[in-house]
TIRO-2110 file (N, C-alpha, C; in Angstrom, 1 decimal):
// TIRO-2110
0.8, -1.2, 0.0, N, 1, A
0.0, 0.0, 0.0, CA, 1, A
0.9, 1.3, 0.0, C, 1, A
1.9, 1.2, 0.8, N, 2, A
2.9, 2.4, 0.9, CA, 2, A
3.5, 2.6, -0.5, C, 2, A
3.9, 1.5, -1.2, N, 3, A
4.5, 1.6, -2.5, CA, 3, A
3.6, 2.2, -3.5, C, 3, A
2.3, 1.8, -3.4, N, 4, A
1.3, 2.3, -4.4, CA, 4, A
1.2, 3.8, -4.2, C, 4, A
1.1, 4.3, -2.9, N, 5, A
1.0, 5.7, -2.6, CA, 5, A
2.2, 6.5, -3.2, C, 5, A
3.4, 5.9, -3.0, N, 6, A
4.6, 6.5, -3.5, CA, 6, A
4.6, 6.6, -5.0, C, 6, A
4.2, 5.6, -5.7, N, 7, A
4.1, 5.6, -7.1, CA, 7, A
3.1, 6.7, -7.6, C, 7, A
2.0, 6.8, -6.9, N, 8, A
1.0, 7.8, -7.3, CA, 8, A
1.6, 9.2, -7.1, C, 8, A
2.2, 9.4, -6.0, N, 9, A
2.8, 10.7, -5.7, CA, 9, A
3.9, 11.0, -6.7, C, 9, A
4.7, 10.0, -7.1, N, 10, A
5.8, 10.2, -8.1, CA, 10, A
5.2, 10.6, -9.4, C, 10, A
4.1, 10.0, -9.8, N, 11, A
3.4, 10.3, -11.1, CA, 11, A
2.8, 11.7, -11.0, C, 11, A
2.2, 12.0, -9.8, N, 12, A
1.6, 13.4, -9.6, CA, 12, A
2.7, 14.4, -9.8, C, 12, A
3.9, 14.2, -9.2, N, 13, A
5.0, 15.2, -9.3, CA, 13, A
5.4, 15.4, -10.7, C, 13, A
5.5, 14.3, -11.5, N, 14, A
5.9, 14.3, -12.9, CA, 14, A
4.9, 15.1, -13.7, C, 14, A
3.6, 14.9, -13.5, N, 15, A
2.6, 15.6, -14.2, CA, 15, A
2.6, 17.1, -13.8, C, 15, A
2.8, 17.3, -12.5, N, 16, A
2.8, 18.7, -12.1, CA, 16, A
4.0, 19.5, -12.7, C, 16, A
5.1, 18.8, -12.8, N, 17, A
6.3, 19.4, -13.4, CA, 17, A
6.0, 19.7, -14.9, C, 17, A
5.4, 18.7, -15.6, N, 18, A
5.1, 18.9, -17.0, CA, 18, A
4.1, 20.1, -17.2, C, 18, A
3.1, 20.2, -16.3, N, 19, A
2.1, 21.2, -16.4, CA, 19, A
2.8, 22.6, -16.1, C, 19, A
3.7, 22.6, -15.2, N, 20, A
4.4, 23.9, -14.9, CA, 20, A
5.3, 24.3, -16.2, C, 20, A
5.9, 23.4, -16.8, N, 21, A
6.7, 23.7, -18.0, CA, 21, A
5.8, 24.2, -19.1, C, 21, A
4.7, 23.6, -19.3, N, 22, A
3.7, 24.0, -20.3, CA, 22, A
3.2, 25.4, -20.0, C, 22, A
2.9, 25.7, -18.7, N, 23, A
2.4, 27.0, -18.3, CA, 23, A
3.5, 28.0, -18.5, C, 23, A
4.8, 27.7, -18.3, N, 24, A
5.9, 28.6, -18.5, CA, 24, A
6.0, 29.0, -20.0, C, 24, A
5.8, 27.9, -20.8, N, 25, A
5.9, 28.2, -22.3, CA, 25, A
4.8, 29.1, -22.7, C, 25, A
3.6, 28.8, -22.2, N, 26, A
2.4, 29.6, -22.6, CA, 26, A
2.6, 31.1, -22.2, C, 26, A
3.1, 31.3, -21.0, N, 27, A
3.3, 32.6, -20.4, CA, 27, A
4.6, 33.2, -20.7, C, 27, A
5.4, 32.6, -21.6, N, 28, A
6.7, 33.1, -22.0, CA, 28, A
7.7, 33.2, -20.9, C, 28, A
7.6, 32.4, -19.9, N, 29, A
8.6, 32.4, -18.8, CA, 29, A
9.5, 31.3, -19.1, C, 29, A
10.8, 31.5, -18.8, N, 30, A
11.8, 30.4, -19.0, CA, 30, A
11.9, 30.0, -20.5, C, 30, A
11.7, 31.0, -21.4, N, 31, A
11.8, 30.8, -22.8, CA, 31, A
13.0, 31.5, -23.3, C, 31, A
13.8, 30.8, -24.0, N, 32, A
15.0, 31.4, -24.5, CA, 32, A
14.8, 32.5, -25.6, C, 32, A
15.7, 33.4, -25.8, N, 33, A
15.6, 34.4, -26.8, CA, 33, A
15.4, 33.8, -28.2, C, 33, A
16.1, 32.7, -28.4, N, 34, A
16.0, 32.0, -29.7, CA, 34, A
14.5, 31.5, -29.9, C, 34, A
13.9, 30.9, -28.9, N, 35, A
12.5, 30.5, -29.0, CA, 35, A
11.6, 31.6, -29.2, C, 35, A
11.8, 32.8, -28.5, N, 36, A
11.0, 34.0, -28.7, CA, 36, A
11.1, 34.5, -30.1, C, 36, A
12.3, 34.6, -30.7, N, 37, A
12.5, 35.1, -32.0, CA, 37, A
11.9, 34.1, -33.0, C, 37, A
12.0, 32.8, -32.8, N, 38, A
11.4, 31.8, -33.7, CA, 38, A
9.9, 32.0, -33.7, C, 38, A
9.3, 32.2, -32.5, N, 39, A
7.9, 32.3, -32.4, CA, 39, A
7.4, 33.6, -33.2, C, 39, A
8.1, 34.7, -33.0, N, 40, A
7.8, 35.9, -33.7, CA, 40, A
8.0, 35.8, -35.2, C, 40, A
9.0, 35.1, -35.6, N, 41, A
9.3, 34.8, -37.0, CA, 41, A
8.1, 34.0, -37.6, C, 41, A
7.7, 33.0, -36.9, N, 42, A
6.6, 32.1, -37.4, CA, 42, A
5.3, 32.9, -37.5, C, 42, A
5.0, 33.8, -36.5, N, 43, A
3.8, 34.6, -36.6, CA, 43, A
3.9, 35.6, -37.8, C, 43, A
5.0, 36.2, -38.0, N, 44, A
5.2, 37.1, -39.1, CA, 44, A
5.0, 36.4, -40.4, C, 44, A
5.5, 35.2, -40.5, N, 45, A
5.4, 34.4, -41.7, CA, 45, A
3.9, 34.0, -42.0, C, 45, A
3.2, 33.7, -40.9, N, 46, A
1.8, 33.4, -41.1, CA, 46, A
1.0, 34.6, -41.6, C, 46, A
1.3, 35.8, -41.1, N, 47, A
0.7, 37.0, -41.5, CA, 47, A
1.1, 37.4, -42.9, C, 47, A
2.3, 37.2, -43.3, N, 48, A
2.8, 37.5, -44.7, CA, 48, A
2.0, 36.5, -45.7, C, 48, A
1.9, 35.3, -45.3, N, 49, A
1.2, 34.3, -46.2, CA, 49, A
-0.2, 34.7, -46.4, C, 49, A
-0.9, 35.1, -45.3, N, 50, A
-2.3, 35.5, -45.3, CA, 50, A
-2.4, 36.8, -46.2, C, 50, A
-1.5, 37.7, -46.0, N, 51, A
-1.6, 38.9, -46.8, CA, 51, A
-1.4, 38.7, -48.3, C, 51, A
-0.4, 37.7, -48.6, N, 52, A
-0.2, 37.4, -50.0, CA, 52, A
-1.4, 36.7, -50.6, C, 52, A
-2.1, 35.9, -49.9, N, 53, A
-3.3, 35.2, -50.4, CA, 53, A
-4.4, 36.3, -50.6, C, 53, A
-4.5, 37.2, -49.7, N, 54, A
-5.5, 38.2, -49.9, CA, 54, A
-5.2, 39.1, -51.1, C, 54, A
-4.0, 39.4, -51.3, N, 55, A
-3.6, 40.2, -52.5, CA, 55, A
-3.8, 39.5, -53.8, C, 55, A
-3.5, 38.2, -53.8, N, 56, A
-3.8, 37.4, -55.0, CA, 56, A
-5.3, 37.4, -55.3, C, 56, A
-6.1, 37.2, -54.3, N, 57, A
-7.6, 37.1, -54.5, CA, 57, A
-8.1, 38.5, -55.0, C, 57, A
-7.5, 39.6, -54.4, N, 58, A
-8.0, 40.9, -54.9, CA, 58, A
-7.5, 41.2, -56.3, C, 58, A
-6.3, 40.7, -56.7, N, 59, A
-5.9, 40.8, -58.1, CA, 59, A
-6.8, 40.1, -59.0, C, 59, A
-7.2, 38.9, -58.7, N, 60, A
-8.1, 38.1, -59.5, CA, 60, A
-9.4, 38.7, -59.6, C, 60, A
-10.0, 39.2, -58.5, N, 61, A
-11.2, 39.9, -58.5, CA, 61, A
-11.2, 41.2, -59.4, C, 61, A
-10.1, 41.9, -59.3, N, 62, A
-9.9, 43.1, -60.1, CA, 62, A
-9.9, 42.8, -61.6, C, 62, A
-9.1, 41.8, -61.9, N, 63, A
-9.1, 41.4, -63.4, CA, 63, A
-10.4, 41.0, -63.9, C, 63, A
-11.2, 40.3, -63.0, N, 64, A
-12.5, 39.9, -63.4, CA, 64, A
-13.4, 41.1, -63.6, C, 64, A
-13.3, 42.1, -62.7, N, 65, A
-14.1, 43.3, -62.9, CA, 65, A
-13.7, 44.1, -64.1, C, 65, A
-12.5, 44.1, -64.4, N, 66, A
-12.0, 44.9, -65.6, CA, 66, A
-12.6, 44.2, -66.8, C, 66, A
-12.5, 42.9, -66.9, N, 67, A
-13.0, 42.1, -68.0, CA, 67, A
-14.5, 42.3, -68.2, C, 67, A
-15.2, 42.3, -67.0, N, 68, A
-16.6, 42.4, -67.0, CA, 68, A
-17.0, 43.9, -67.5, C, 68, A
-16.3, 44.8, -67.0, N, 69, A
-16.6, 46.2, -67.4, CA, 69, A
-16.4, 46.4, -68.9, C, 69, A
-15.4, 45.8, -69.5, N, 70, A
-15.2, 45.9, -70.9, CA, 70, A
-16.4, 45.3, -71.7, C, 70, A
-16.9, 44.1, -71.2, N, 71, A
-18.1, 43.5, -71.8, CA, 71, A
-19.3, 44.4, -71.7, C, 71, A
-19.5, 45.0, -70.5, N, 72, A
-20.6, 45.9, -70.2, CA, 72, A
-20.5, 47.1, -71.1, C, 72, A
-19.3, 47.6, -71.3, N, 73, A
-19.1, 48.8, -72.2, CA, 73, A
-19.5, 48.5, -73.6, C, 73, A
-19.1, 47.3, -74.1, N, 74, A
-19.4, 46.9, -75.5, CA, 74, A
-20.9, 46.7, -75.6, C, 74, A
-21.5, 46.1, -74.6, N, 75, A
-23.0, 45.9, -74.7, CA, 75, A
-23.7, 47.2, -74.7, C, 75, A
-23.3, 48.2, -73.9, N, 76, A
-24.0, 49.5, -73.8, CA, 76, A
-23.8, 50.2, -75.1, C, 76, A
-22.6, 50.1, -75.7, N, 77, A
-22.4, 50.8, -77.0, CA, 77, A
-23.3, 50.2, -78.1, C, 77, A
-23.5, 48.9, -78.1, N, 78, A
-24.4, 48.2, -79.0, CA, 78, A
-25.8, 48.7, -78.8, C, 78, A
-26.3, 48.8, -77.6, N, 79, A
-27.6, 49.2, -77.2, CA, 79, A
-27.8, 50.7, -77.7, C, 79, A
-26.8, 51.5, -77.4, N, 80, A
-26.9, 52.9, -77.8, CA, 80, A
-27.0, 53.1, -79.4, C, 80, A
-26.2, 52.3, -80.1, N, 81, A
-26.2, 52.3, -81.5, CA, 81, A
-27.6, 51.9, -82.0, C, 81, A
-28.2, 50.9, -81.4, N, 82, A
-29.5, 50.4, -81.8, CA, 82, A
-30.6, 51.5, -81.5, C, 82, A
-30.4, 52.2, -80.4, N, 83, A
-31.4, 53.2, -80.0, CA, 83, A
-31.3, 54.4, -81.0, C, 83, A
-30.1, 54.8, -81.4, N, 84, A
-29.9, 55.9, -82.3, CA, 84, A
-30.5, 55.5, -83.7, C, 84, A
-30.3, 54.3, -84.1, N, 85, A
-30.8, 53.8, -85.4, CA, 85, A
-32.4, 53.8, -85.3, C, 85, A
-33.0, 53.4, -84.2, N, 86, A
-34.4, 53.4, -84.1, CA, 86, A
-35.0, 54.8, -84.1, C, 86, A
-34.3, 55.7, -83.4, N, 87, A
-34.7, 57.1, -83.3, CA, 87, A
-34.7, 57.7, -84.7, C, 87, A
-33.6, 57.4, -85.5, N, 88, A
-33.5, 57.9, -86.8, CA, 88, A
-34.6, 57.4, -87.7, C, 88, A
-34.9, 56.1, -87.6, N, 89, A
-36.0, 55.5, -88.3, CA, 89, A
-37.4, 56.2, -88.0, C, 89, A
-37.6, 56.4, -86.7, N, 90, A
-38.8, 57.1, -86.2, CA, 90, A
-38.9, 58.5, -86.8, C, 90, A
-37.7, 59.2, -86.8, N, 91, A
-37.7, 60.6, -87.4, CA, 91, A
-38.1, 60.5, -88.9, C, 91, A
-37.5, 59.6, -89.6, N, 92, A
-37.7, 59.4, -91.0, CA, 92, A
-39.2, 59.0, -91.3, C, 92, A
-39.8, 58.2, -90.5, N, 93, A
-41.2, 57.8, -90.6, CA, 93, A
-42.1, 59.0, -90.4, C, 93, A
-41.8, 59.8, -89.3, N, 94, A
-42.6, 60.9, -89.0, CA, 94, A
-42.5, 61.9, -90.2, C, 94, A
-41.3, 62.1, -90.8, N, 95, A
-41.2, 63.0, -91.9, CA, 95, A
-42.0, 62.5, -93.1, C, 95, A
-41.9, 61.2, -93.3, N, 96, A
-42.6, 60.6, -94.5, CA, 96, A
-44.1, 60.7, -94.2, C, 96, A
-44.6, 60.5, -93.0, N, 97, A
-46.0, 60.6, -92.7, CA, 97, A
-46.5, 62.1, -92.9, C, 97, A
-45.7, 63.0, -92.4, N, 98, A
-46.1, 64.4, -92.5, CA, 98, A
-46.2, 64.8, -94.0, C, 98, A
-45.2, 64.3, -94.8, N, 99, A
-45.2, 64.6, -96.3, CA, 99, A
-46.5, 64.0, -96.9, C, 99, A
-46.9, 62.8, -96.5, N, 100, A
-48.0, 62.1, -97.1, CA, 100, A
-49.3, 62.9, -96.7, C, 100, A
-49.3, 63.4, -95.5, N, 101, A
-50.5, 64.1, -95.0, CA, 101, A
-50.7, 65.5, -95.7, C, 101, A
-49.6, 66.1, -96.1, N, 102, A
-49.6, 67.4, -96.8, CA, 102, A
-50.1, 67.2, -98.2, C, 102, A
-49.9, 66.1, -98.8, N, 103, A
-50.3, 65.9, -100.2, CA, 103, A
-51.8, 65.6, -100.3, C, 103, A
END
């Protein structure tokens, strides 16, 4: 029974020591300068990668919008040409009708 209690206490001390080490790492205590620099470098790398992905997606979206605006411009030009042609036809018909009514 005494040996079982000693084994349990030994395991408890080991777990407590491990928990203290983890707590120190989380709270940046007992962390070497190299580990701090490495952690900062990793965080900067993650941020840089995220920004590069955001930039790529914005570039793709911009190119899509430029292409789409070109298509819209072409379609609006076609519609305007058709409108002008129809207005000219209407003017010609009105003139022809007024000439017919005068006779």
